[in-house]
Structure formats: C-alpha cells, structure tokens
C-alpha positions, 0 to 999 in steps of 0.5 A, spaced: 433 484 858 422 486 858 380 520 854 379 526 859 378 521 864 372 524 866 369 526 859 371 519 856 367 513 856 373 509 855 376 510 862 369 507 865 370 501 861 377 500 863 375 501 870 369 496 870 363 500 869 358 494 868 354 499 863 359 499 858 360 493 854 364 491 848 362 490 842 360 483 840 363 483 833 370 481 832 374 487 829 378 486 823 386 489 823 386 496 820 379 497 821 378 505 820 379 508 827 373 513 829 375 520 827 380 524 833 377 529 837 378 536 835 385 539 836 383 544 841 381 538 846 387 534 845 387 527 848 393 527 853 398 521 853 404 521 858 410 517 856 413 514 862 420 512 861 426 511 865 430 516 861 434 518 868 437 510 869 444 509 867 442 502 865 436 503 861 436 510 858 438 507 851 432 503 851 428 508 854 430 513 848 429 507 843 422 507 845 421 514 846 423 515 838 419 509 836 413 512 840 414 519 837 415 516 830 408 513 831 405 520 833 408 524 828 404 519 823 397 518 826 398 523 832 392 528 830 388 530 836 393 527 841 398 531 845 404 527 848 409 529 854 415 524 856 415 523 863 422 521 865 424 517 871 430 513 874 430 506 876 427 506 883 420 503 884 418 509 888 420 514 883 416 511 878 410 511 882 411 518 884 412 520 877 406 516 875 401 519 880 404 526 878 402 524 870 395 521 872 393 528 874 395 531 868 394 526 863 388 522 860 392 515 858 399 513 860 404 509 856 409 506 861 413 504 865 418 500 861 422 496 866 419 489 869 420 491 876 417 498 875 411 495 872 410 490 877 411 495 883 405 499 879 401 493 878 402 491 886 400 498 888 393 502 888 396 507 884 393 505 877 387 510 876 388 512 869 388 507 862 395 505 862 399 501 857 405 498 860 411 496 856 414 490 860 410 483 862 410 484 870 414 477 872 410 472 876 403 475 876 397 472 872 392 479 874 393 486 873 389 492 875 383 493 871 385 499 867 392 496 866 393 493 859 400 489 858 403 491 851 410 488 853 415 484 849 415 477 852 420 471 850 415 466 854 409 468 849 414 468 843 416 461 845 409 458 846 408 461 839 414 457 836 411 451 840 404 452 836 408 453 830 412 447 831 406 442 833 403 444 826 409 442 822 410 436 827 404 433 830 407 427 833 414 430 834 419 429 839 423 436 841 430 437 844 430 444 847 437 447 847 438 452 852 443 456 855 444 459 862 442 466 861 435 468 865 431 469 858 434 463 855 431 459 861 424 462 861 424 461 854 426 454 854 421 453 860 415 456 856 416 452 850 417 446 854 410 447 858 406 449 852 409 443 848 407 438 853 400 441 854 400 440 846 401 432 848 408 432 846 415 430 849 421 434 850 428 433 853 432 439 855 440 440 853 444 445 856 449 449 851 455 449 852 455 442 855 460 437 857 456 432 853 457 430 846 451 433 842 453 431 836 453 424 839 447 424 842 443 427 836 446 421 832 444 416 837 437 418 838 435 424 834 429 428 835 424 430 830 426 437 831 430 442 835 428 448 839 433 453 840 433 458 846 440 461 844 443 467 841 445 466 834 452 465 835 451 459 840 446 457 835 451 457 829 456 452 834 450 448 835 448 447 827 456 446 826 455 440 830 448 438 828 447 439 821 441 442 817 437 435 817 433 436 824 428 442 823 430 447 828 426 453 831 428 459 835 425 466 837 428 473 836 434 471 840 436 466 834 436 471 829 442 472 825 441 479 823 439 484 818 443 482 812 448 476 811 454 475 815 460 471 816 457 464 818 450 466 816 449 460 811 450 455 817 443 458 819 440 456 813 433 453 814 432 455 821 425 457 823 425 464 826 419 467 830 420 475 830 417 482 830 415 484 823 419 490 824 425 486 824 424 480 819 419 483 814 422 490 812 418 490 806 411 489 809 407 495 807 405 496 815 412 496 816 415 501 811 410 507 812 415 508 819 422 511 819 427 507 821 432 509 827 437 514 825 442 509 828 442 504 822 447 499 826 444 499 833 443 492 836 437 488 834 434 489 841 434 497 840 430 496 834 425 492 837 424 497 842 423 502 837 418 498 834 415 497 841 414 504 841 411 505 835 405 500 837 405 503 844 402 509 841 398 506 836 395 501 842 394 508 846 390 511 840 386 506 839 384 505 846 382 512 846 378 513 840 374 506 841 372 507 847 375 501 850 372 496 845 376 491 843 380 492 836 386 489 832 392 492 829 396 490 824 402 492 828 410 493 827 411 488 833 406 483 830 398 482 829 395 485 836 389 483 838 386 487 844 380 483 846 376 482 853 379 476 857 376 474 864 372 479 868 371 483 862 378 486 862 382 488 856 388 483 854 393 484 848 395 478 844 401 479 840 402 474 834 409 475 831 412 473 824 414 466 822 420 466 817 425 461 815 432 463 814 435 463 806 441 465 804 442 471 809 435 473 808 428 471 811 422 468 807 415 469 810 412 462 812 404 461 813 404 458 820 396 456 819 398 452 813 
C-alpha cells in the first residue's frame, strides 16, 4: 500500500448515450436519494475482492466488512454477492466477466495492478466502482468510476490548504524512501509549484544536519511525506516553531501515545472516519470488531462503507451527479471531460492537540 443494465437508464448514461444528460443543478451533500426499487427486483451488486490473495486477504476483508456495514444500514432494494479473486490480473478479469453476467453494478477490484489491468481491457461492460487508482493513467473506460484512496490526491489537498495559510510561503518537503512517500512528495511539490510557490526536498534520514539547515535557512512550512515515527524524530530536531503539514501517514493514532506531545500543532489531512469519530455521519456506522487493528485497515473499512454508498447513489440517481458527506470525506461525483463521471474526495483537516484532533475549517 491503493440497474439491471438493460432496464436502467443509469447504464446508458455511464456508457455514453448522448440522450442521457446529467442534471444541471449542483447537488447538495446528503440530498435525499430516490426511493429504492421494489424488494422483489433488487439491484444486484458484485463485490470483487482479492479474498484468496495471501498478501491482500486482510485488506479485502476490511473492505468487505465496511461494505456490508453500509449495506446493513441502507441496503433496502439491493443484493450483494462477494466475488473472491486471487492476485493474478487474468484471474481478476475472468471473475469480472462472470460477475458482469449476473450483476447490475460491480464494486472492485481493489489492487492497483488489477484495476490497471481492467482499465486496459475492453471488459468493462457494467457500471464499475474501482477501489484503487490505476497508476499512470489519465483516462479510464467510460463505465468505470475511480473511488480509491490516493496519497497523491491527499498531498495535493494538503498543498492547497498550506497555500491558503501561507500564500507566499517556501516549503521544505521531508520525504522517506518508500514508494508512497516519494509519490506524496512529488504530488505536493507539483501542486505547490503550480500554485506559484517554491519548495525544496530533504531526505529523511539523511547524512545532512536537518536542524542546522532549518536554523540557517528556515522555510515557512514543512510538508512531511513521512510516517508518524519518522515525523516525531524530525519534530525533536526541528521543534514546533515551523508549521508542519502531513497526510494520513503522519497521523499519530487514535489516542495519545508515548511521544504524541511531540506532534502537537501538526496539521493532518485524513479521513473523517479516523480523525472525526464524533461526526454525525461517522457515528451511524459500527466500528470494526477489532478495535486495535492498524489505521490502514480502518481506512479500508471506511472505504468499503463509502463504496456501497457510491454504488447505491449511482444506481438510484440514474447516472446523474451527486454529493455524499462520506466517512472517507466529502465525495463529489460529477461530470468530467467528455461527460464521464468522476469522483473527487475532500478529506478532513485537523490539528493535533494533546493527542486529540481539533477540526480546521480549510476555507477560512
């Protein structure tokens, strides 16, 4: 680590029927959905997950559990079937083809490689909500909606937030060697430069003296493409005087931990499910049975909840744009270039205070 098709106009809209036009008015979050269909004609959803994968089975189970939690609450008129797959792209494509025959809408796959293989194929014949971002692609099949969590998109949102608070700021980007950290650092830097600001990268750990660098030429802010352990080490050297921003990886955890005070004042962008547990939208869904599971598993559980909600809205709204106040963020599903539906996720901004999370209004 990231509708019976013949009977519903939604499918025609997703596949490009020019006669089906999205409604012009901008939807509002949590606008009431149309009523579900009669229970004797349920909308069939296939949940395509790598349950047979040695490396991804735990992640798949977290998504499945979240999806079912969402369906238990709002699934009237829907029927879901879990379609297990392994790791091989061919296995996923074959499972997708079988699911497409028996289902109206498909949620999955989960693995990035599987999503990329599906996007490169001509197999997408049903409305499909994929759960990862296909790497290196700017376009996907018309019936495919990308709903995966993205460290790149998160980093770009952090750049926008930091730019609002430091309109003339110079940023020092702190990054580790992991692939996800490099992707986050690159996305932040690209967006920061696009906004007209300057930035410099610094590898952590490094043979250079970070503390001396900050004393000689202090930046206006830090962006940490780091996990919380590495960020604690940086904070011990840098202190709290320079504002520091990070994504979900920098989150120190659910409750105060030893050393958590060293992250006081750090600005974090993460899922509402993680940092706003008392939010009304979050509180209506049950927590995973394993309360001590890693935060990444919690994020996947939350992704499963919102994946069901997105699939439900796609089906009930006939392919028209909509907005959900979701547990992974505000989800704005609207028309992009060529009229294809695209999902934009706006995560929650918080400041770490004494081991807790203080919400921030990023628009101020």
